[in-house]
All heavy atoms as an XYZ file, in Angstrom:
893
protein
N       2.699    -12.831    -14.016
C       2.543    -12.590    -15.431
C       3.234    -11.276    -15.805
O       3.175    -10.307    -15.078
C       1.054    -12.540    -15.752
O       0.870    -12.057    -17.053
N       3.852    -11.251    -16.927
C       4.604    -10.086    -17.398
C       3.841     -9.275    -18.436
O       4.373     -8.339    -19.014
C       5.939    -10.544    -17.997
C       6.839    -11.238    -17.007
C       7.377    -10.271    -15.984
O       7.766     -9.165    -16.309
N       7.397    -10.671    -14.738
N       2.575     -9.589    -18.691
C       1.841     -8.973    -19.795
C       1.617     -7.477    -19.648
O       1.433     -6.781    -20.632
C       0.501     -9.678    -19.985
C      -0.419     -9.503    -18.779
C      -1.367    -10.661    -18.568
O      -0.976    -11.797    -18.828
O      -2.490    -10.397    -18.143
N       1.648     -6.935    -18.438
C       1.363     -5.510    -18.239
C       2.595     -4.682    -17.909
O       2.476     -3.520    -17.557
C       0.327     -5.341    -17.127
C      -0.998     -5.886    -17.554
O      -1.601     -5.370    -18.479
N      -1.430     -6.952    -16.917
N       3.770     -5.254    -18.022
C       4.998     -4.558    -17.647
C       5.175     -3.277    -18.448
O       5.585     -2.252    -17.912
C       6.222     -5.488    -17.806
C       7.513     -4.713    -17.672
C       6.161     -6.598    -16.784
N       4.831     -3.268    -19.727
C       4.979     -2.076    -20.555
C       3.963     -0.990    -20.259
O       4.098      0.124    -20.736
N       2.960     -1.294    -19.463
C       1.894     -0.339    -19.173
C       1.956      0.229    -17.766
O       0.988      0.822    -17.299
C       0.525     -1.009    -19.369
C       0.325     -1.467    -20.789
O       0.781     -0.827    -21.719
N      -0.344     -2.592    -20.955
N       3.059      0.049    -17.069
C       3.162      0.512    -15.690
C       3.233      2.029    -15.665
O       4.124      2.623    -16.265
C       4.407     -0.075    -14.995
C       4.314     -1.597    -14.966
C       4.553      0.491    -13.584
C       5.590     -2.272    -14.522
N       2.254      2.683    -14.980
C       2.285      4.147    -14.908
C       3.400      4.642    -13.989
O       3.924      3.903    -13.172
C       0.915      4.508    -14.322
C       0.228      3.250    -14.000
C       1.107      2.105    -14.362
N       3.754      5.898    -14.101
C       4.747      6.492    -13.205
C       6.143      6.047    -13.545
O       6.505      5.904    -14.703
N       6.934      5.794    -12.515
C       8.341      5.460    -12.693
C       8.590      3.984    -12.952
O       9.714      3.568    -13.148
C       9.133      5.907    -11.468
C       9.113      7.415    -11.292
C       9.891      7.849    -10.070
O      10.779      7.106     -9.613
O       9.613      8.936     -9.568
N       7.555      3.157    -12.902
C       7.707      1.760    -13.267
C       8.198      0.845    -12.174
O       8.718     -0.222    -12.462
N       8.041      1.210    -10.904
C       8.413      0.316     -9.815
C       7.260     -0.643     -9.549
O       6.099     -0.240     -9.526
C       8.715      1.102     -8.539
C       9.844      2.062     -8.706
N      11.143      1.651     -8.843
C       9.862      3.404     -8.801
C      11.912      2.699     -8.991
N      11.154      3.786     -8.978
N       7.571     -1.913     -9.346
C       6.537     -2.922     -9.161
C       6.798     -3.703     -7.888
O       7.928     -4.098     -7.608
C       6.520     -3.896    -10.357
C       5.485     -4.984    -10.147
C       6.240     -3.149    -11.637
N       5.739     -3.934     -7.108
C       5.833     -4.790     -5.926
C       4.986     -6.028     -6.181
O       3.821     -5.925     -6.534
C       5.316     -4.061     -4.691
N       5.580     -7.187     -6.017
C       4.865     -8.440     -6.166
C       4.911     -9.135     -4.808
O       5.980     -9.301     -4.228
C       5.524     -9.333     -7.238
C       4.804    -10.663     -7.359
C       5.546     -8.607     -8.575
N       3.748     -9.523     -4.267
C       3.754    -10.138     -2.933
C       4.504    -11.463     -2.924
O       4.412    -12.244     -3.863
C       2.269    -10.341     -2.624
C       1.581    -10.284     -3.929
C       2.424     -9.447     -4.840
N       5.271    -11.669     -1.874
C       6.008    -12.911     -1.665
C       5.573    -13.497     -0.327
O       5.902    -12.952      0.718
C       7.518    -12.647     -1.659
C       8.046    -12.023     -2.922
C       7.936    -12.946     -4.112
O       8.228    -14.132     -4.014
N       7.507    -12.411     -5.239
N       4.829    -14.572     -0.347
C       4.336    -15.176      0.884
C       5.160    -16.381      1.272
O       5.633    -17.122      0.421
C       2.868    -15.592      0.727
C       1.875    -14.471      0.455
C       0.490    -15.048      0.270
C       1.889    -13.454      1.564
N       5.280    -16.594      2.582
C       5.943    -17.791      3.074
C       4.954    -18.956      3.019
O       3.781    -18.780      2.691
C       6.409    -17.575      4.513
O       5.285    -17.498      5.370
N       5.395    -20.122      3.373
C       4.505    -21.286      3.399
C       3.393    -21.111      4.424
O       2.325    -21.691      4.293
C       5.303    -22.561      3.688
C       6.264    -22.936      2.572
S       5.419    -23.264      1.013
C       4.710    -24.845      1.366
N       3.630    -20.302      5.444
C       2.591    -20.061      6.456
C       1.644    -18.955      6.030
O       0.588    -18.774      6.625
C       3.216    -19.657      7.801
O       3.930    -18.432      7.631
C       4.141    -20.743      8.330
N       2.025    -18.175      5.005
C       1.193    -17.086      4.535
C       1.335    -15.821      5.359
O       0.602    -14.865      5.173
N       2.289    -15.776      6.295
C       2.420    -14.645      7.202
C       3.278    -13.507      6.679
O       3.126    -12.384      7.100
C       2.993    -15.101      8.546
C       2.009    -15.959      9.302
O       0.808    -15.797      9.171
N       2.530    -16.882     10.092
N       4.210    -13.779      5.795
C       5.125    -12.738      5.325
C       4.518    -11.976      4.162
O       3.917    -12.550      3.276
C       6.453    -13.356      4.894
C       7.182    -14.017      6.041
O       6.992    -13.575      7.183
O       7.927    -14.969      5.786
N       4.728    -10.655      4.144
C       4.216     -9.803      3.086
C       5.374     -9.149      2.361
O       6.373     -8.807      2.977
C       3.363     -8.693      3.694
C       2.052     -9.155      4.213
C       1.829    -10.068      5.194
C       0.771     -8.725      3.787
N       0.497    -10.225      5.395
C      -0.181     -9.405      4.558
C       0.344     -7.816      2.839
C      -1.538     -9.214      4.380
C      -1.008     -7.627      2.686
C      -1.933     -8.326      3.447
N       5.214     -8.974      1.063
C       6.181     -8.180      0.326
C       5.974     -6.718      0.695
O       4.885     -6.315      1.077
N       7.027     -5.916      0.583
C       6.906     -4.520      0.983
C       7.803     -3.647      0.114
O       8.945     -3.996     -0.146
C       7.307     -4.363      2.452
C       7.233     -2.950      2.964
C       7.667     -2.826      4.421
O       8.619     -3.517      4.828
O       7.054     -2.028      5.127
N       7.237     -2.529     -0.328
C       8.015     -1.480     -0.973
C       7.913     -0.277     -0.061
O       6.820      0.089      0.376
C       7.444     -1.127     -2.369
C       8.137      0.085     -2.945
C       7.556     -2.316     -3.298
N       9.070      0.335      0.275
C       9.017      1.468      1.191
C      10.078      2.494      0.849
O      11.036      2.213      0.144
C       9.164      1.020      2.648
C      10.516      0.468      2.984
C      11.529      1.300      3.437
C      10.785     -0.883      2.852
C      12.780      0.798      3.745
C      12.024     -1.394      3.159
C      13.031     -0.551      3.609
N       9.862      3.691      1.363
C      10.834      4.770      1.261
C      10.828      5.501      2.596
O       9.781      5.616      3.239
C      10.478      5.725      0.134
N      11.995      5.987      3.022
C      12.099      6.720      4.285
C      12.379      8.191      3.991
O      13.167      8.518      3.106
C      13.199      6.135      5.161
C      12.872      4.754      5.674
C      13.953      4.217      6.585
C      13.593      2.834      7.090
N      14.632      2.275      7.949
N      11.709      9.056      4.777
C      11.839     10.498      4.611
C      11.907     11.166      5.968
O      11.242     10.733      6.903
C      10.614     11.085      3.879
C      10.384     10.516      2.520
C       9.500      9.460      2.336
C      11.037     11.035      1.425
C       9.275      8.935      1.086
C      10.817     10.512      0.163
C       9.930      9.454     -0.011
N      12.668     12.251      6.066
C      12.637     13.100      7.247
C      11.556     14.142      6.995
O      11.658     14.933      6.051
C      13.999     13.764      7.455
O      13.992     14.502      8.648
N      10.510     14.125      7.828
C       9.344     14.970      7.594
C       9.091     15.843      8.823
O       9.055     15.345      9.943
C       8.099     14.105      7.297
C       8.370     13.176      6.099
C       6.884     14.984      7.032
C       7.262     12.197      5.817
N       8.879     17.153      8.621
C       8.600     18.058      9.742
C       7.269     17.741     10.430
O       6.406     17.061      9.872
C       8.542     19.437      9.084
C       9.211     19.294      7.768
C       8.998     17.870      7.351
N       7.125     18.278     11.629
C       5.884     18.115     12.391
C       4.718     18.769     11.658
O       4.890     19.745     10.929
C       6.046     18.736     13.772
N       3.543     18.205     11.864
C       2.287     18.740     11.325
C       2.338     18.985      9.807
O       1.871     20.007      9.326
C       1.879     20.020     12.055
C       1.717     19.818     13.526
C       2.607     20.398     14.418
C       0.688     19.042     14.037
C       2.475     20.207     15.790
C       0.537     18.849     15.392
C       1.428     19.424     16.277
N       2.908     18.047      9.079
C       2.998     18.139      7.626
C       2.004     17.183      6.994
O       1.890     16.038      7.407
C       4.420     17.789      7.140
O       5.338     18.715      7.712
C       4.528     17.834      5.633
N       1.285     17.653      5.997
C       0.356     16.806      5.267
C       1.159     16.006      4.250
O       1.875     16.580      3.427
C      -0.687     17.655      4.559
C      -1.732     16.848      3.879
C      -2.877     16.619      4.565
N      -4.112     16.490      4.950
C      -4.501     15.765      5.997
N      -3.683     15.150      6.745
N      -5.731     15.668      6.314
N       1.088     14.680      4.325
C       1.824     13.786      3.435
C       0.823     13.100      2.508
O      -0.150     12.511      2.973
C       2.606     12.715      4.239
C       3.305     11.753      3.309
C       3.585     13.378      5.194
N       1.054     13.191      1.201
C       0.196     12.537      0.215
C       0.984     11.446     -0.498
O       2.132     11.656     -0.888
C      -0.323     13.555     -0.790
N       0.375     10.285     -0.638
C       0.982      9.160     -1.329
C       0.095      8.840     -2.527
O      -1.089      8.557     -2.366
C       1.076      7.921     -0.413
C       1.689      6.750     -1.148
C       1.840      8.242      0.856
N       0.662      8.935     -3.728
C      -0.060      8.575     -4.936
C       0.528      7.290     -5.476
O       1.744      7.132     -5.532
C       0.043      9.690     -5.976
C      -0.649     10.960     -5.554
C      -0.622     12.031     -6.635
O      -0.287     11.710     -7.798
O      -0.932     13.181     -6.301
N      -0.339      6.359     -5.879
C       0.133      5.067     -6.358
C      -0.863      4.479     -7.340
O      -2.041      4.836     -7.362
C       0.367      4.106     -5.187
C      -0.840      3.902     -4.309
C      -1.660      2.793     -4.482
C      -1.164      4.809     -3.313
C      -2.779      2.616     -3.675
C      -2.268      4.637     -2.503
C      -3.085      3.530     -2.689
N      -0.363      3.590     -8.181
C      -1.193      2.854     -9.122
C      -1.069      1.375     -8.803
O       0.017      0.900     -8.460
C      -0.735      3.091    -10.565
O      -0.864      4.449    -10.896
N      -2.178      0.658     -8.920
C      -2.149     -0.779     -8.667
C      -2.875     -1.514     -9.786
O      -3.815     -0.999    -10.380
C      -2.771     -1.161     -7.304
C      -4.204     -0.635     -7.190
C      -1.910     -0.675     -6.160
C      -4.924     -1.113     -5.944
N      -2.387     -2.697    -10.065
C      -3.029     -3.610    -11.014
C      -3.404     -4.837    -10.212
O      -2.552     -5.487     -9.613
C      -2.055     -3.973    -12.138
C      -2.671     -4.846    -13.200
C      -3.203     -4.280    -14.349
C      -2.724     -6.223    -13.064
C      -3.773     -5.064    -15.338
C      -3.293     -7.010    -14.037
C      -3.813     -6.435    -15.166
O      -4.383     -7.219    -16.146
N      -4.695     -5.134    -10.158
C      -5.184     -6.229     -9.337
C      -5.984     -7.187    -10.209
O      -6.747     -6.758    -11.070
C      -6.098     -5.705     -8.196
C      -6.642     -6.844     -7.362
C      -5.346     -4.731     -7.332
N      -5.787     -8.471     -9.978
C      -6.658     -9.467    -10.598
C      -7.147    -10.391     -9.500
O      -6.433    -10.659     -8.540
C      -5.929    -10.249    -11.694
O      -4.834    -10.942    -11.153
N      -8.374    -10.825     -9.614
C      -8.932    -11.755     -8.639
C      -9.566    -11.099     -7.433
O      -9.873    -11.780     -6.455
N      -9.784     -9.796     -7.461
C     -10.421     -9.124     -6.327
C     -11.932     -9.197     -6.484
O     -12.486     -8.822     -7.512
C      -9.980     -7.666     -6.227
C     -10.531     -6.959     -5.019
C      -9.938     -7.136     -3.781
C     -11.649     -6.151     -5.101
C     -10.439     -6.507     -2.653
C     -12.157     -5.514     -3.992
C     -11.552     -5.698     -2.761
N     -12.624     -9.690     -5.448
C     -14.079     -9.816     -5.468
C     -14.651     -9.051     -4.281
O     -14.545     -9.509     -3.143
C     -14.481    -11.289     -5.381
C     -15.988    -11.491     -5.378
O     -16.738    -10.509     -5.532
O     -16.411    -12.652     -5.223
N     -15.264     -7.887     -4.523
C     -15.790     -7.083     -3.407
C     -16.932     -7.774     -2.658
O     -17.218     -7.439     -1.520
C     -16.277     -5.801     -4.077
C     -16.435     -6.130     -5.506
C     -15.491     -7.251     -5.812
N     -17.540     -8.784     -3.267
C     -18.630     -9.514     -2.612
C     -18.104    -10.581     -1.644
O     -18.842    -11.035     -0.768
C     -19.527    -10.177     -3.656
C     -20.086     -9.221     -4.688
C     -20.889     -8.080     -4.076
O     -21.620     -8.279     -3.121
N     -20.720     -6.888     -4.611
N     -16.862    -11.007     -1.812
C     -16.267    -12.038     -0.938
C     -15.796    -11.363      0.342
O     -14.693    -10.842      0.421
C     -15.104    -12.722     -1.642
N     -16.634    -11.366      1.348
C     -16.339    -10.652      2.590
C     -16.334    -11.615      3.771
O     -17.188    -11.568      4.627
C     -17.371     -9.543      2.793
C     -16.960     -8.577      3.901
O     -15.775     -8.553      4.251
O     -17.844     -7.862      4.402
N     -15.365    -12.523      3.788
C     -15.227    -13.469      4.881
C     -14.049    -13.029      5.743
O     -12.901    -13.147      5.330
C     -14.987    -14.883      4.343
C     -14.898    -15.914      5.450
O     -14.675    -15.580      6.614
N     -15.059    -17.166      5.095
N     -14.288    -12.491      6.950
C     -13.189    -11.981      7.767
C     -12.245    -13.071      8.279
O     -11.136    -12.779      8.697
C     -13.903    -11.287      8.928
C     -15.236    -11.941      8.999
C     -15.587    -12.351      7.597
N     -12.663    -14.329      8.237
C     -11.840    -15.409      8.778
C     -10.939    -16.055      7.730
O      -9.848    -16.503      8.039
C     -12.731    -16.469      9.421
C     -13.584    -15.908     10.524
C     -14.942    -15.750     10.353
C     -13.014    -15.506     11.721
C     -15.734    -15.223     11.358
C     -13.790    -14.968     12.733
C     -15.148    -14.823     12.552
N     -11.394    -16.109      6.493
C     -10.599    -16.733      5.439
C     -10.857    -16.012      4.122
O     -11.631    -16.468      3.292
C     -10.940    -18.226      5.308
C     -10.107    -19.012      4.305
C      -8.628    -18.961      4.677
C     -10.579    -20.442      4.232
N     -10.217    -14.880      3.949
C     -10.425    -14.070      2.753
C      -9.691    -14.696      1.577
O      -8.559    -15.152      1.690
C      -9.917    -12.647      2.975
O     -10.073    -11.907      1.792
N     -10.344    -14.708      0.445
C      -9.710    -15.181     -0.787
C      -9.211    -14.015     -1.629
O      -8.627    -14.222     -2.678
C     -10.717    -16.013     -1.618
O     -11.862    -15.205     -1.891
C     -11.123    -17.270     -0.865
N      -9.447    -12.804     -1.177
C      -9.024    -11.612     -1.905
C      -7.557    -11.292     -1.668
O      -7.034    -11.511     -0.578
C      -9.845    -10.397     -1.475
C     -11.151    -10.299     -2.203
O     -11.252    -10.715     -3.344
N     -12.154     -9.753     -1.553
N      -6.892    -10.731     -2.690
C      -5.551    -10.180     -2.440
C      -5.695     -8.972     -1.523
O      -6.794     -8.445     -1.360
C      -5.080     -9.772     -3.838
C      -6.330     -9.585     -4.633
C      -7.357    -10.512     -4.048
N      -4.614     -8.542     -0.922
C      -4.686     -7.363     -0.063
C      -3.449     -6.504     -0.266
O      -2.433     -6.945     -0.787
C      -4.807     -7.760      1.405
C      -5.384     -6.629      2.257
O      -5.729     -5.571      1.701
O      -5.488     -6.800      3.475
N      -3.572     -5.273      0.143
C      -2.498     -4.292      0.081
C      -2.775     -3.287      1.184
O      -3.901     -2.833      1.332
C      -2.502     -3.564     -1.271
C      -1.585     -2.354     -1.373
C      -0.154     -2.812     -1.608
C      -2.020     -1.438     -2.493
N      -1.771     -2.984      1.972
C      -1.923     -1.993      3.032
C      -0.933     -0.865      2.763
O       0.252     -1.111      2.527
C      -1.663     -2.606      4.426
C      -2.709     -3.674      4.716
C      -1.671     -1.532      5.500
C      -2.442     -4.473      5.971
N      -1.410      0.366      2.771
C      -0.565      1.545      2.619
C      -0.466      2.191      3.991
O      -1.490      2.473      4.621
C      -1.164      2.546      1.601
C      -0.269      3.761      1.465
C      -1.385      1.872      0.255
N       0.767      2.393      4.474
C       0.928      2.930      5.827
C       2.066      3.937      5.912
O       2.956      3.976      5.073
C       1.174      1.794      6.820
O       2.385      1.139      6.533
N       1.993      4.762      6.965
C       3.044      5.724      7.307
C       3.489      5.392      8.727
O       2.667      5.384      9.644
C       2.514      7.153      7.231
C       3.507      8.254      7.609
C       4.568      8.402      6.519
C       2.791      9.571      7.822
N       4.773      5.100      8.899
C       5.306      4.710     10.203
C       6.380      5.689     10.644
O       7.303      5.993      9.884
C       5.925      3.294     10.137
O       4.948      2.385      9.660
C       6.423      2.839     11.500
N       6.265      6.182     11.880
C       7.329      6.985     12.470
C       8.400      6.009     12.931
O       8.171      5.201     13.835
C       6.795      7.806     13.644
C       7.838      8.722     14.232
O       9.008      8.360     14.354
N       7.425      9.916     14.622
N       9.559      6.036     12.297
C      10.624      5.069     12.579
C      11.123      5.201     14.019
O      11.450      4.212     14.663
C      11.781      5.227     11.569
C      12.948      4.335     11.917
C      11.270      4.942     10.153
N      11.150      6.431     14.553
C      11.673      6.657     15.903
C      10.763      6.101     16.985
O      11.230      5.640     18.024
C      11.900      8.154     16.140
C      12.882      8.739     15.145
O      13.842      8.103     14.751
N      12.611      9.949     14.705
N       9.444      6.152     16.766
C       8.499      5.718     17.805
C       7.755      4.437     17.434
O       7.005      3.912     18.241
C       7.442      6.805     18.076
O       6.655      6.993     16.889
C       8.094      8.111     18.490
N       7.929      3.958     16.207
C       7.219      2.777     15.680
C       5.709      2.980     15.597
O       4.962      2.020     15.490
C       7.534      1.526     16.506
O       8.900      1.238     16.455
N       5.262      4.228     15.656
C       3.843      4.519     15.519
C       3.453      4.403     14.055
O       4.040      5.062     13.198
C       3.526      5.945     16.018
O       3.977      6.069     17.364
C       2.043      6.236     15.939
N       2.475      3.545     13.772
C       2.058      3.305     12.397
C       0.629      3.791     12.173
O      -0.249      3.544     12.987
C       2.130      1.816     12.062
C       1.769      1.509     10.619
C       1.763      0.025     10.332
O       1.032     -0.716     10.957
N       2.601     -0.386      9.395
N       0.437      4.494     11.051
C      -0.894      4.918     10.641
C      -1.220      4.205      9.339
O      -0.498      4.351      8.351
C      -0.951      6.428     10.416
C      -0.762      7.240     11.662
C      -0.746      8.723     11.339
O       0.215      9.226     10.797
N      -1.828      9.404     11.682
N      -2.283      3.401      9.330
C      -2.710      2.742      8.104
C      -3.562      3.727      7.310
O      -4.574      4.216      7.793
C      -3.487      1.476      8.421
C      -2.605      0.407      9.023
C      -3.342     -0.875      9.278
C      -2.386     -1.877      9.895
N      -3.069     -3.096     10.309
N      -3.120      4.020      6.093
C      -3.803      5.006      5.262
C      -4.964      4.396      4.493
O      -6.005      5.021      4.331
C      -2.822      5.662      4.299
C      -1.574      6.274      4.927
C      -0.694      6.900      3.863
C      -1.946      7.286      5.986
N      -4.785      3.190      3.967
C      -5.850      2.521      3.224
C      -5.478      1.065      2.983
O      -4.368      0.646      3.284
C      -6.142      3.247      1.887
O      -7.363      2.766      1.350
C      -5.017      3.093      0.892
N      -6.421      0.309      2.448
C      -6.172     -1.073      2.041
C      -7.033     -1.395      0.824
O      -7.850     -0.580      0.399
C      -6.411     -2.050      3.193
C      -7.845     -2.060      3.659
O      -8.762     -1.681      2.937
N      -8.051     -2.488      4.878
N      -6.867     -2.579      0.269
C      -7.587     -2.915     -0.959
C      -9.095     -2.954     -0.773
O      -9.848     -2.523     -1.650
C      -7.131     -4.279     -1.502
C      -6.043     -4.274     -2.548
C      -5.857     -5.653     -3.145
C      -6.253     -3.255     -3.620
N      -9.568     -3.475      0.348
C     -11.009     -3.544      0.573
C     -11.632     -2.143      0.537
O     -12.712     -1.942     -0.020
C     -11.312     -4.237      1.895
N     -10.948     -1.172      1.115
C     -11.447      0.204      1.124
C     -11.388      0.826     -0.277
O     -12.278      1.559     -0.686
C     -10.630      1.052      2.089
C     -11.064      2.513      2.084
C     -10.115      3.340      2.881
N     -10.671      3.581      4.203
C     -10.015      4.162      5.177
N      -8.761      4.522      4.999
N     -10.578      4.379      6.327
N     -10.336      0.507     -1.046
C     -10.184      1.057     -2.388
C     -11.158      0.444     -3.390
O     -11.568      1.093     -4.333
C      -8.749      0.850     -2.887
C      -7.652      1.555     -2.095
C      -6.286      1.118     -2.596
C      -7.815      3.055     -2.154
N     -11.481     -0.846     -3.193
C     -12.399     -1.572     -4.083
C     -11.987     -1.405     -5.553
O     -12.733     -0.859     -6.368
C     -13.839     -1.100     -3.866
C     -14.835     -2.029     -4.511
O     -14.516     -3.155     -4.869
N     -16.051     -1.553     -4.670
N     -10.777     -1.886     -5.919
C     -10.255     -1.648     -7.261
C     -10.974     -2.450     -8.340
O     -11.539     -3.508     -8.078
C      -8.803     -2.106     -7.145
C      -8.861     -3.193     -6.129
C      -9.889     -2.726     -5.134
N     -10.923     -1.928     -9.544
C     -11.430     -2.648    -10.697
C     -10.370     -3.669    -11.101
O      -9.168     -3.383    -11.076
C     -11.686     -1.660    -11.836
C     -12.293     -2.277    -13.058
C     -12.559     -1.234    -14.137
O     -12.354     -0.037    -13.942
N     -13.005     -1.689    -15.278
N     -10.773     -4.874    -11.474
C      -9.847     -5.940    -11.858
C      -9.289     -5.751    -13.265
O      -9.957     -5.215    -14.150
C     -10.550     -7.301    -11.796
C     -10.690     -7.804    -10.391
O      -9.706     -7.986     -9.689
N     -11.920     -8.027     -9.954
N      -8.050     -6.186    -13.428
C      -7.381     -6.294    -14.724
C      -7.170     -4.970    -15.458
O      -7.068     -4.952    -16.679
C      -8.112     -7.296    -15.619
C      -8.199     -8.652    -14.960
O      -7.226     -9.141    -14.387
N      -9.368     -9.253    -15.001
N      -7.099     -3.876    -14.718
C      -6.720     -2.565    -15.277
C      -5.891     -1.843    -14.219
O      -5.972     -2.143    -13.031
C      -7.938     -1.687    -15.664
C      -8.750     -2.321    -16.761
C      -8.794     -1.370    -14.475
N      -5.086     -0.876    -14.652
C      -4.343     -0.059    -13.703
C      -5.295      0.939    -13.062
O      -6.028      1.641    -13.755
C      -3.196      0.667    -14.399
C      -2.047     -0.251    -14.673
C      -1.757     -0.874    -15.848
C      -1.065     -0.669    -13.738
N      -0.647     -1.655    -15.703
C      -0.194     -1.552    -14.412
C      -0.823     -0.394    -12.391
C       0.898     -2.144    -13.794
C       0.266     -0.976    -11.777
C       1.106     -1.844    -12.474
N      -5.306      0.980    -11.727
C      -6.125      1.906    -10.950
C      -5.197      2.872    -10.227
O      -4.209      2.453     -9.632
C      -6.942      1.142     -9.899
C      -7.908      0.161    -10.508
O      -9.015      0.514    -10.852
N      -7.487     -1.097    -10.652
N      -5.506      4.167    -10.247
C      -4.662      5.188     -9.606
C      -5.383      5.740     -8.389
O      -6.581      6.039     -8.446
C      -4.361      6.308    -10.585
C      -3.391      7.327    -10.040
C      -2.717      8.073    -11.178
N      -1.764      9.037    -10.691
C      -0.516      8.754    -10.320
N      -0.087      7.531    -10.388
N       0.291      9.696     -9.904
N      -4.646      5.878     -7.276
C      -5.219      6.332     -6.022
C      -4.296      7.327     -5.340
O      -3.109      7.421     -5.652
C      -5.448      5.152     -5.068
C      -6.410      4.143     -5.598
C      -5.958      2.986     -6.214
C      -7.778      4.343     -5.500
C      -6.850      2.056     -6.704
C      -8.682      3.419     -5.988
C      -8.205      2.280     -6.593
O      -9.086      1.375     -7.080
N      -4.859      8.021     -4.356
C      -4.099      8.955     -3.528
C      -4.600      8.807     -2.097
O      -5.804      8.750     -1.855
C      -4.311     10.388     -4.011
C      -3.581     11.433     -3.196
C      -3.839     12.818     -3.754
C      -3.173     13.879     -2.914
N      -3.428     15.227     -3.456
N      -3.676      8.736     -1.163
C      -4.015      8.704      0.264
C      -3.190      9.776      0.951
O      -2.050     10.018      0.575
C      -3.702      7.327      0.858
N      -3.767     10.446      1.948
C      -2.988     11.460      2.659
C      -3.253     11.407      4.155
O      -4.260     10.882      4.613
C      -3.214     12.859      2.097
C      -4.656     13.319      2.156
O      -5.506     12.573      2.633
O      -4.910     14.451      1.743
N      -2.290     11.950      4.884
C      -2.329     11.935      6.342
C      -1.449     13.067      6.846
O      -0.567     13.549      6.128
C      -1.836     10.568      6.884
C      -0.359     10.363      6.589
C      -2.119     10.421      8.359
N      -1.668     13.491      8.077
C      -0.822     14.522      8.692
C       0.128     13.869      9.682
O      -0.266     12.975     10.434
C      -1.678     15.565      9.409
C      -0.848     16.714      9.961
C      -1.702     17.878     10.380
O      -2.622     18.250      9.677
N      -1.395     18.447     11.520
N       1.395     14.328      9.689
C       2.381     13.781     10.622
C       2.096     14.271     12.035
O       1.272     15.152     12.247
C       3.814     14.197     10.230
O       3.907     15.619     10.271
C       4.172     13.689      8.854
N       2.820     13.718     12.990
C       2.633     14.045     14.403
C       3.262     15.358     14.817
O       3.566     16.217     13.987
N       3.494     15.483     16.106
C       3.915     16.748     16.712
C       5.400     17.052     16.614
O       5.830     18.108     17.054
C       3.515     16.747     18.192
C       2.037     16.635     18.410
C       1.674     16.581     19.886
O       2.575     16.605     20.747
O       0.475     16.507     20.177
N       6.196     16.123     16.087
C       7.635     16.373     16.061
C       8.256     15.965     14.735
O       7.714     15.135     14.012
C       8.316     15.618     17.201
C       8.062     14.123     17.148
C       8.510     13.420     18.416
O       8.168     13.886     19.499
O       9.197     12.395     18.282
N       9.406     16.582     14.425
C      10.185     16.197     13.264
C      10.564     14.726     13.423
O      10.903     14.287     14.516
C      11.457     17.052     13.188
C      12.504     16.625     12.156
C      12.003     16.925     10.749
C      13.810     17.342     12.417
N      10.474     13.960     12.363
C      10.818     12.554     12.508
C      11.194     11.896     11.198
O      10.977     12.443     10.113
N      11.765     10.724     11.328
C      12.068      9.882     10.182
C      10.856      8.987      9.992
O      10.465      8.245     10.897
C      13.331      9.058     10.443
C      13.765      8.145      9.303
C      14.112      8.958      8.052
C      14.942      7.296      9.738
N      10.238      9.064      8.814
C       9.025      8.314      8.534
C       9.275      7.323      7.395
O      10.061      7.591      6.491
C       7.882      9.247      8.133
C       7.314     10.023      9.299
C       7.880     11.226      9.700
C       6.228      9.535     10.005
C       7.365     11.938     10.776
C       5.698     10.250     11.087
C       6.278     11.440     11.439
O       5.760     12.135     12.499
N       8.572      6.213      7.458
C       8.630      5.197      6.411
C       7.238      5.078      5.796
O       6.266      4.819      6.495
C       9.059      3.857      7.005
C       9.111      2.736      5.990
C       9.699      1.464      6.588
C       8.611      0.604      7.164
N       9.085     -0.742      7.530
N       7.153      5.322      4.501
C       5.918      5.106      3.758
C       6.044      3.749      3.091
O       7.027      3.487      2.404
C       5.702      6.203      2.691
C       5.566      7.563      3.383
C       4.470      5.897      1.854
C       5.539      8.730      2.442
N       5.072      2.875      3.314
C       5.191      1.528      2.764
C       3.896      1.068      2.116
O       2.813      1.457      2.491
C       5.626      0.551      3.847
O       4.700      0.510      4.898
N       4.085      0.218      1.118
C       3.001     -0.459      0.414
C       3.223     -1.940      0.569
O       4.320     -2.415      0.486
C       3.002     -0.133     -1.081
C       2.918      1.323     -1.496
C       3.228      1.465     -2.965
C       1.536      1.859     -1.205
């Protein structure tokens, strides 16, 4: 639906999930940065969710949409999951703004922040 396009906070970048017929593929928005060792990285983002039910907690067949925010060291493939939709518990049908932060590892590296 295009009804909220004019209300996108920030710079107006939008990620829409694209699933395969098997449901295994996820859409992804990412940016890569060279980040020094022991640096605190903060990711601020806004999400618009519809159909999220915090009471629907079936680990085998979830009907909820999902979103994973992660920081990956490209050189070592070490991934840190910062948050997901279940943890955020967003309100439906409005823009929700969040912030997640993490500290990088012991060495300078190329990192990928992804949603």
